Backbone bond lengths (Angstrom), bond angles and torsions (degrees), N, CA, C in turn:
res aa  C-N    CA-C-N  psi(-1)  N-CA   C-N-CA  omega(-1)  CA-C   N-CA-C  phi
1 X - - - 1.443 - - 1.525 108.77 -
2 X 1.348 119.03 127.00 1.455 119.80 -178.02 1.524 110.83 -67.27
3 X 1.324 114.98 143.37 1.457 118.72 179.13 1.524 109.97 -80.73
4 X 1.324 115.03 146.21 1.459 120.01 177.43 1.517 108.39 -74.69
5 X 1.312 115.93 146.96 1.449 120.99 178.79 1.518 107.80 -106.35
6 X 1.341 117.21 91.21 1.459 118.78 -177.66 1.513 111.12 -70.38
7 X 1.311 114.79 151.65 1.453 119.29 172.21 1.522 107.36 -74.32
8 X 1.319 117.73 156.87 1.462 120.09 179.27 1.522 110.96 -57.31
9 X 1.325 116.05 151.56 1.457 121.56 -176.60 1.519 114.40 -85.17
10 X 1.297 118.20 -13.26 1.460 119.18 -178.09 1.513 110.05 -111.75
11 X 1.316 115.33 147.38 1.459 121.50 -178.58 1.519 111.79 -58.44
12 X 1.306 117.24 -35.42 1.466 120.85 -177.38 1.524 111.56 -65.21
13 X 1.320 118.47 -25.13 1.459 121.19 -176.73 1.526 113.45 -87.57
14 X 1.325 118.47 -21.82 1.460 120.64 -178.14 1.527 107.94 -92.89
15 X 1.310 114.69 98.99 1.457 120.80 -179.01 1.528 109.84 -95.31
16 X 1.322 117.48 161.16 1.471 118.49 175.79 1.536 113.50 -53.39
17 X 1.347 119.84 -42.69 1.474 117.78 179.06 1.528 113.99 -62.77
18 X 1.336 117.61 -36.44 1.468 120.11 177.62 1.525 109.83 -66.51
19 X 1.328 116.74 -45.46 1.471 120.84 179.30 1.523 110.19 -62.13
20 X 1.337 117.30 -45.52 1.468 121.39 -178.75 1.530 110.89 -60.33
21 X 1.308 117.04 -44.68 1.472 121.06 179.76 1.534 110.37 -62.04
22 X 1.338 116.90 -41.75 1.455 121.34 179.83 1.525 110.91 -66.33
23 X 1.335 117.07 -44.65 1.469 121.84 179.03 1.524 110.37 -58.81
24 X 1.323 116.92 -48.04 1.463 120.46 -177.57 1.526 111.69 -65.33
25 X 1.323 117.18 -38.40 1.471 120.42 179.52 1.524 111.05 -64.77
26 X 1.334 116.81 -42.95 1.463 119.83 -179.95 1.525 110.58 -70.91
27 X 1.346 117.24 -45.45 1.472 121.67 -176.44 1.527 112.98 -66.51
28 X 1.318 117.66 -17.39 1.472 120.73 177.45 1.529 110.61 -63.25
29 X 1.327 116.51 -17.74 1.464 122.81 177.34 1.527 106.55 -113.91
30 X 1.319 116.87 95.74 1.469 121.04 -172.02 1.529 113.21 -55.78
31 X 1.317 117.50 -28.25 1.459 119.93 178.94 1.523 112.56 -71.78
32 X 1.319 117.54 -6.87 1.464 121.99 178.73 1.525 112.22 -101.31
33 X 1.335 116.62 12.09 1.468 121.63 178.40 1.525 108.50 -112.94
34 X 1.322 115.69 123.02 1.465 121.91 178.27 1.525 107.83 -107.38
35 X 1.326 115.76 124.22 1.469 121.17 178.19 1.522 106.99 -101.58
36 X 1.335 116.39 117.24 1.461 120.00 -179.26 1.526 110.60 -67.14
37 X 1.319 115.68 162.35 1.462 121.10 177.12 1.531 109.80 -58.54
38 X 1.331 116.10 -43.37 1.472 120.52 178.46 1.531 110.90 -58.87
39 X 1.320 116.53 -46.75 1.472 120.38 -179.19 1.528 110.73 -63.10
40 X 1.321 117.04 -41.88 1.469 120.70 -179.87 1.532 109.89 -62.37
41 X 1.326 117.70 -42.97 1.462 120.53 177.40 1.524 111.55 -61.62
42 X 1.331 116.71 -43.77 1.465 120.40 -179.88 1.526 111.19 -65.80
43 X 1.326 116.43 -39.50 1.465 120.20 178.16 1.521 110.35 -61.56
44 X 1.312 117.03 -46.88 1.467 120.74 -179.75 1.516 111.00 -63.67
45 X 1.329 117.28 -43.16 1.457 121.28 -179.66 1.524 113.86 -66.02
46 X 1.320 115.74 -24.51 1.467 120.58 -178.78 1.532 111.93 -107.32
47 X 1.303 116.28 10.79 1.475 123.45 177.39 1.531 113.91 60.17
48 X 1.333 116.25 39.85 1.463 120.69 173.43 1.520 108.74 -94.78
49 X 1.314 116.10 141.49 1.460 121.65 175.68 1.534 109.20 -101.52
50 X 1.326 115.99 170.29 1.462 119.58 173.74 1.529 109.90 -62.30
51 X 1.318 116.23 -33.98 1.466 119.86 177.37 1.529 110.50 -61.57
52 X 1.341 117.06 -42.68 1.468 120.88 176.36 1.524 110.27 -59.97
53 X 1.332 115.84 -45.76 1.461 121.36 -179.25 1.523 110.69 -56.23
54 X 1.317 116.91 -51.63 1.462 119.74 -176.84 1.525 112.15 -71.60
55 X 1.310 117.61 -27.79 1.468 120.44 174.60 1.531 109.31 -61.86
56 X 1.321 116.52 -45.10 1.465 120.41 178.65 1.526 110.44 -66.57
57 X 1.332 117.46 -47.48 1.465 120.53 -177.56 1.526 112.46 -61.65
58 X 1.318 117.12 -40.30 1.466 120.38 -174.25 1.521 114.20 -88.86
59 X 1.339 117.23 -24.20 1.465 119.03 -175.66 1.521 113.58 -122.45
60 X 1.331 116.88 -0.22 1.457 120.35 -177.07 1.514 113.64 -80.05
61 X 1.318 113.79 -178.03 1.462 122.08 -178.26 1.525 109.89 -126.67
62 X 1.310 116.42 131.36 1.464 121.45 173.34 1.529 106.82 -91.02
63 X 1.308 116.05 115.19 1.465 119.07 -177.15 1.524 112.81 -111.61
64 X 1.338 117.06 -25.23 1.467 120.68 179.54 1.523 109.89 -87.50
65 X 1.324 115.52 150.70 1.452 120.68 175.24 1.520 109.05 -67.08
66 X 1.330 119.25 127.45 1.462 120.46 177.20 1.529 110.49 -59.46
67 X 1.332 116.00 148.85 1.462 120.81 179.91 1.520 109.51 -118.72
68 X 1.303 115.53 150.52 1.461 120.81 179.42 1.517 108.78 -65.95
69 X 1.328 117.14 126.98 1.457 122.61 -178.65 1.516 112.67 -84.87
70 X 1.316 115.19 179.35 1.471 122.24 -178.00 1.523 112.68 -73.83
71 X 1.313 117.02 -24.30 1.469 120.82 -172.48 1.525 111.78 -113.68
72 X 1.333 116.73 42.74 1.461 122.27 179.57 1.527 111.89 55.22
73 X 1.328 114.44 44.42 1.455 120.50 178.07 1.529 108.02 -133.82
74 X 1.304 116.35 -175.42 1.461 122.11 176.58 1.515 108.28 -116.85
75 X 1.329 116.27 134.33 1.458 121.00 176.57 1.516 108.34 -106.55
76 X 1.316 115.02 136.85 1.454 120.70 -174.74 1.521 110.13 -142.76
77 X 1.317 115.80 146.48 1.466 122.80 176.68 1.534 107.21 -105.95
78 X 1.325 115.29 132.06 1.469 121.14 176.20 1.531 106.97 -125.02
79 X 1.317 116.92 135.76 1.462 120.80 -173.68 1.528 112.02 -126.38
80 X 1.345 113.74 156.16 1.465 120.75 178.77 1.522 108.63 -161.29
81 X 1.331 116.68 141.44 1.463 120.16 174.45 1.524 109.02 -73.42
82 X 1.336 114.48 133.23 1.461 120.56 178.46 1.516 109.11 -116.20
83 X 1.312 115.97 -151.59 1.462 121.81 -177.88 1.534 110.75 -53.10
84 X 1.307 115.27 150.11 1.463 122.02 -179.13 1.524 112.20 56.49
85 X 1.334 116.17 19.52 1.468 121.72 176.15 1.528 113.38 63.19
86 X 1.333 117.03 19.46 1.466 120.92 175.91 1.527 109.71 -81.92
87 X 1.317 115.22 143.34 1.459 121.93 -179.83 1.531 109.62 -86.09
88 X 1.322 115.70 122.85 1.461 121.66 176.11 1.524 108.52 -105.20
89 X 1.327 115.99 149.24 1.465 121.21 178.17 1.518 109.96 -129.28
90 X 1.315 115.18 142.78 1.460 122.45 174.64 1.529 106.52 -122.82
91 X 1.326 116.32 130.09 1.460 121.18 175.21 1.522 106.92 -103.56
92 X 1.328 115.62 126.36 1.460 121.24 -177.02 1.525 110.61 -126.06
93 X 1.315 115.21 158.09 1.461 122.60 172.18 1.523 107.65 -110.42
94 X 1.316 115.32 131.63 1.470 122.30 -179.45 1.523 107.95 -119.81
95 X 1.338 116.68 125.78 1.465 120.60 175.42 1.524 108.92 -92.48
96 X 1.312 116.22 -59.97 1.458 122.96 173.99 1.520 107.11 -160.35
97 X 1.302 117.26 174.78 1.464 120.74 -172.86 1.526 113.95 -68.38
98 X 1.331 117.93 -14.73 1.463 120.80 179.31 1.523 113.49 -98.28
99 X 1.314 117.45 -4.92 1.460 122.32 -179.19 1.529 109.65 -99.44
100 X 1.338 117.55 157.62 1.466 119.77 177.11 1.525 111.82 -62.71
101 X 1.305 114.98 155.06 1.460 123.24 174.83 1.525 106.53 -89.46
102 X 1.320 118.38 130.69 1.457 122.10 -178.90 1.525 109.08 -107.39
103 X 1.330 115.76 119.05 1.462 120.97 178.13 1.526 107.53 -84.28
104 X 1.330 115.86 118.90 1.463 121.92 -178.29 1.526 110.77 -87.26
105 X 1.326 116.99 -44.58 1.465 120.97 178.51 1.515 109.82 -162.68
106 X 1.337 115.31 166.64 1.458 122.99 175.68 1.523 107.61 -140.00
107 X 1.316 116.40 135.35 1.459 119.99 -174.95 1.521 111.72 -150.30
108 X 1.329 114.93 165.68 1.454 120.91 169.15 1.520 107.13 -84.63
109 X 1.309 117.57 137.45 1.459 121.15 -178.97 1.530 111.88 -67.71
110 X 1.331 117.94 -24.19 1.463 119.81 179.57 1.540 111.71 -82.81
111 X 1.336 116.47 4.47 1.450 121.02 174.73 1.513 116.09 83.43
112 X 1.309 118.28 -2.47 1.477 120.38 -178.33 1.513 111.12 -80.42
């Protein structure tokens, strides 16, 4: 049985590059991405498609330091320029590299 690869337990160890690499590895398998009801509503309200979501997850950049989430996970923002050169952001929860990626929300960085 393969061992799970947990993310580091301390905030100092989870850097944006580690989070970004983990997000991209999980998102490469679309069946391992869970979009919450809240995220789906926000995506629809902001005219984001699933294609937009995966474009950000697979090609975006994690620039903020991940923060410890409410459910013993790490929350991270990953961003990417989309249509009209607007910056989109996806906030995800990461448990470990063997668990699904949970999309918490998706938004335009300019707040629109």
